[in-house]
Every structure is written in structure tokens, then in C-alpha cells.
C-alpha positions in Angstrom: 72.9 106.9 6.4 71.9 107.5 10.1 71.4 104.5 12.0 69.7 104.2 15.4 69.8 101.0 17.6 67.4 101.1 20.5 67.2 99.6 23.8 70.6 98.0 24.1 70.2 97.5 27.9 73.3 95.4 28.2 75.5 97.8 26.2 76.7 94.9 24.0 75.5 95.8 20.4 78.6 97.4 19.3 80.6 94.2 20.2 78.3 91.7 18.7 78.5 92.6 14.9 81.2 94.1 12.7 79.8 97.6 12.3 82.9 98.8 10.5 81.4 97.1 7.5 78.7 99.9 7.2 79.0 102.1 4.1 81.4 105.0 4.3 79.7 108.0 5.8 77.1 105.9 7.8 76.5 106.9 11.4 75.5 104.5 14.0 74.1 105.5 17.3 73.2 103.0 20.0 70.8 103.9 22.8 71.1 102.0 26.1 68.1 103.6 27.8 64.6 103.2 27.2 62.0 105.9 26.3 58.3 105.2 26.4 57.0 108.8 25.8 56.2 109.4 22.1 57.3 113.0 22.0 60.6 112.1 23.5 60.9 109.4 21.0 60.3 111.7 18.1 62.9 114.2 19.5 65.4 111.3 19.6 64.7 109.6 16.4 63.5 112.2 13.9 66.8 112.6 12.1 67.5 108.9 11.6 67.0 107.0 8.4 67.2 103.5 9.9 65.9 102.3 13.2 66.9 98.9 14.7 64.6 97.6 17.3 65.2 94.8 19.8 62.0 92.7 19.9 59.0 94.7 21.2 60.9 97.0 23.7 59.9 100.1 21.8 56.7 99.7 19.9 56.7 101.7 16.6 53.1 102.8 16.3 51.3 104.4 13.5 51.4 107.8 15.3 55.1 107.5 16.0 56.0 106.4 12.5 54.0 109.2 10.9 56.2 111.7 12.9 59.5 110.4 11.6 59.7 111.9 8.2 63.3 110.6 7.3 62.8 107.0 8.3 63.4 104.5 5.3 64.1 101.2 7.1 63.0 99.4 10.2 64.9 96.3 11.2 63.4 94.2 14.1 65.3 91.3 15.6 63.4 88.2 14.9 61.2 87.2 12.1 58.2 89.3 13.0 57.2 91.9 15.6 53.6 92.7 16.5 54.6 96.0 18.1 55.4 97.5 14.7 52.6 99.0 12.6 53.8 97.4 9.4 50.9 98.9 7.5 51.6 102.4 8.5 55.2 101.9 7.5 54.3 100.5 4.1 52.0 103.5 3.5 54.9 105.7 4.0 57.2 103.6 1.8 59.3 102.5 4.8 60.8 99.0 4.5 60.3 96.6 7.5 62.5 93.6 7.7 63.6 91.0 10.3 66.4 88.7 11.2 66.8 85.0 11.9 66.0 83.8 15.5 66.8 81.1 17.9 64.0 79.4 19.8 65.8 77.1 22.3 67.1 80.0 24.7 63.6 80.7 25.8 62.7 77.1 26.1 65.9 76.6 28.3 64.8 79.6 30.4 61.3 78.1 30.8 62.8 75.2 32.4 65.2 77.1 34.6 62.0 78.9 36.0 60.2 75.6 36.5 63.2 74.1 38.4 63.6 77.4 40.5 59.8 77.2 41.5 60.1 73.5 42.2 63.1 74.0 44.7 62.3 77.5 45.8 65.8 78.1 44.4 65.9 81.9 45.0 64.6 81.6 48.7 67.1 78.9 49.4 70.0 80.8 47.8 69.0 84.0 49.6 68.8 82.2 53.0 72.3 80.9 52.6 73.6 84.3 51.6 72.0 85.8 54.7 73.6 83.3 56.9 70.7 80.8 57.1 70.3 77.4 55.9 67.3 75.1 54.5 63.8 76.7 54.4 61.6 74.1 53.0 61.1 70.7 51.0 61.5 70.8 47.2 59.5 69.0 44.5 60.5 66.7 41.8 59.9 67.3 38.0 60.0 63.7 37.2 56.5 62.3 37.3 54.9 65.8 37.3 52.5 66.9 34.6 53.8 69.7 32.3 50.8 71.3 30.6 51.6 73.4 27.5 49.4 76.1 26.1 50.6 75.9 22.6 52.8 73.4 20.9 54.4 75.4 18.1 58.2 75.9 17.7 58.8 77.0 21.3 56.2 74.7 23.0 57.7 71.7 21.2 61.2 72.7 22.4 59.7 72.8 26.1 58.0 69.5 25.6 61.2 67.8 24.6 63.0 69.3 27.7 60.2 68.3 30.0 60.2 64.7 28.5 64.0 64.6 29.1 63.3 65.4 32.9 60.7 62.5 33.0 57.6 64.7 33.0 54.2 63.8 31.6 53.5 66.4 28.9 50.1 67.4 27.9 49.2 70.2 25.6 46.2 72.3 24.2 45.8 75.0 21.6 42.7 75.9 19.6 43.9 74.1 16.5 46.2 71.4 18.0 45.9 68.1 16.3 46.3 64.7 18.0 48.7 63.7 15.3 51.0 66.7 15.8 50.8 66.3 19.6 51.7 62.6 19.2 54.6 63.3 17.0 56.1 65.3 19.8 55.4 62.7 22.4 52.7 64.7 23.9 48.9 64.1 24.5 46.5 66.6 23.3 43.8 67.5 25.8 41.0 70.0 26.2 41.6 73.3 27.7 39.8 72.4 30.9 41.9 69.3 31.3 45.1 71.2 30.7 44.2 73.3 33.5 42.9 70.7 36.0 45.8 68.3 35.6 48.6 70.7 35.2 51.4 70.7 37.9 53.3 73.3 35.7 51.4 75.3 33.2 53.7 76.9 30.6 52.4 79.4 28.0 53.8 79.3 24.4 51.1 81.1 22.4 51.3 84.0 19.9 49.6 87.1 21.0 46.5 87.9 19.1 43.1 89.3 19.7 42.1 85.8 20.2 44.7 85.0 22.9 44.8 88.3 24.7 43.4 87.6 28.2 43.0 83.9 27.5 44.0 83.0 31.0 42.1 84.8 33.7 39.9 84.2 36.8 37.8 81.3 35.3 40.9 79.5 34.1 42.9 80.0 37.4 40.0 78.7 39.4 40.3 75.2 37.7 44.1 74.8 38.7 45.4 72.8 41.4 46.4 74.6 44.7 50.1 73.6 44.2 50.1 74.2 40.4 52.6 76.7 38.9 52.1 79.0 36.0 55.1 80.0 33.8 54.8 82.7 31.2 57.8 83.4 28.9 55.6 84.2 25.9 53.7 87.5 25.8 52.2 89.2 28.9 48.8 90.1 27.8 47.8 86.4 27.2 47.6 86.3 31.2 45.2 88.7 33.0 47.8 90.1 35.4 45.2 91.6 37.9 43.3 88.2 37.9 46.5 86.2 38.4 47.4 88.3 41.5 43.8 87.7 42.9 44.1 83.9 42.1 47.5 83.7 43.9 45.9 85.1 46.9 43.1 82.7 46.6 45.4 79.8 46.3 44.9 78.7 42.7 47.6 78.5 41.3 50.1 78.1 44.2 52.8 80.1 42.4 53.9 81.7 39.1 57.0 82.7 37.2 56.8 85.6 34.8 59.5 86.7 32.3 57.0 89.1 30.3 55.0 92.0 31.6 52.3 94.5 30.3 54.7 97.3 30.8 58.4 96.9 30.3 60.7 97.8 32.0 58.5 96.8 34.9 57.6 100.0 36.8 59.2 100.3 40.2 55.9 100.5 42.1 54.2 97.4 40.3 52.4 95.1 42.7 54.0 92.2 41.1 57.4 93.2 42.7 58.2 91.5 45.9 54.9 89.2 45.8 55.8 86.2 47.9 54.2 83.6 45.4 55.8 85.2 42.2 59.3 84.6 40.6 60.0 87.5 38.2 62.9 87.7 35.6 63.3 90.9 33.3 62.3 89.4 30.0 65.5 87.5 29.6 64.2 84.3 27.8 65.9 85.2 24.6 68.8 87.3 26.2 71.8 85.0 25.4 75.0 85.7 23.7 74.3 83.3 20.6 70.9 84.9 20.1 72.1 88.4 20.3 74.9 87.7 17.9 72.3 86.4 15.4 70.1 89.4 16.0 72.8 92.2 15.6 74.7 90.5 12.8 71.2 90.0 11.0 70.5 93.6 11.6 73.8 94.6 10.0 73.3 92.3 7.0 69.7 93.8 6.4 71.1 97.4 6.5 73.8 96.4 4.1 71.5 94.8 1.8 69.1 97.6 1.9 71.7 100.0 1.0 72.9 98.0 -1.8 69.5 97.5 -3.2 69.7 93.7 -2.7 66.7 91.4 -1.5 65.9 91.3 2.1 63.5 89.5 4.5 60.8 92.0 4.4 57.8 91.8 6.8 54.7 92.6 5.0 51.9 92.1 7.8 
């Protein structure tokens, strides 16, 4: 069995699971770099029976899957992965399965970004590092309105943290019920109210054809000049070009992004260095407990597949 683990940026995969448990003769190869070119990926992966992917870092498209003749198993970290063409894999008899996942790491990172925007944390820290001192006056979270686009598992986690900070929490999604919102100490509102009343708008929706581009120029025009947008969900939910234009126009006043249309973010991206943007490199889920769960789950899935035991197969 030839196993490839992709996109181990931090070079920690070998340390976070007991890979010595793999069957005799199994060969594990861990790739720390990222390849985007399909031909290069085919050259790298054509000889592997098993591919383990870290979230959506390397999409496994139909065209790529059809060029990997030996592939028998795909393991994604997390319970699902929209960047894998599951139908194409099933047509070729390839099993696709996932692992358990923790949600609170991303929720905590969302609050970290919110606090960093409120206090201009990066700018103030950099000022001290350069020999300077205070630059401006910060804002409080207590009493501010936290507006959540989505109140599922992650949105509910963020709602609880916002309430702990004394924030007023409102939420909207297409099918959000008042009862579900109330059970989480949140007021369900319309999309327009969400945008108009937000001091901090945080996105926690699944990416789908319905949500792609959901936040663009018309939505940003409704936001307050001092409002902040935070996206730790999926990049295409926000129209990046429209966001840049909106920041220049002054609505919203700032944004923090942990997710991007192309990852790693190209060096020449206009997002880099923008004075109203706080950027982090998709680290919302990048914590040691989460990675341990991911890599140990990947190992268990491989062992179960090899032994013919039931695994958590993804069918769509």
C-alpha cells in the first residue's frame, strides 16, 4: 500500500499519529509543499493507492481522479469536503471517507480576529516592535452587535463566545428559525437588518451554488462605515473584488479574512498589504488537538479500509 499525505505545511503529520501501525509493507510519503498544476500532481500521485488530503488545500477534481489509475482510497480530514469530486471517485470504485472534526478552534480564531480588529492589535504591536508607542483608540466588544451569517455548529459556537463578551448577537440564514435562534440566545433577523445593524459581521455558512457570491457590492453598501467583516468560512461566499472596492468606499470600515479564493494566497494578491485588511493564512482549524484528531482519524480510516472493516464513507 502506497500512501500520500498532501499539504503538510507545518511538517507535523508524522508526529501526530502512530504511523508505525500501518500494515507491513505500507509506504507513507508526506508532502510538505503545495502543487496546483494538474500535470504536476499526476506525476506526483500516479503511483499511490491512498491519498490523504488536508481539507480543501488540494482539490481532487474529476479530471485529476481519472488520471490516477492506482487510487483506491481518499481520506479527507473532516466529515466532508466539497473540493473532492465524490461522484467521479465512486464511478472508478474509489472509496472516499472522512474523519472527526472539532469546531471550536475556528470559533476561537474568529473571536481573535474580532479582538484584533477592535484594538488594531497588529498595528499597535508592530509600532512597539519598531520603537514606537500608541497609535489610536480601540473599541469595546461589550455592547457591540455581532451579526452572524449562519447559526449552525460554528455559528452557534461564535454566538456563545460573543455573548460571553457581552455582545448583542443577531443572526440570519435562509432557513433560520426564530426558535433555533432563541435557543442560542440570538435574535433572528432579516438579511438587510443583519447588514445594517452589524458592528461585526461574521460568516459561518456552507459554500454552495446558493451562497457563492452572497456578499457583494449591494450587501456592503448597507453596512456601517465602522463595521467589520470577518470570514473564516469559505472565500467564495464573499465577492473579493467587491470587498476591495467597498473598503475603498468606506463600507465596511475593515475586514479580516482567513480564507481565500486561491490558497496559498499569491504573492502579488491585491489583498496583501491592504491597510483595511487583516489576513491570516487559513489557520482557523490549525491547532494541535484538531490536527491530532485529523491525522489519527486518517490512520484509522486507512487501517479499517485495509482490514475490510466499515469506515465513514462520504457518498455525496
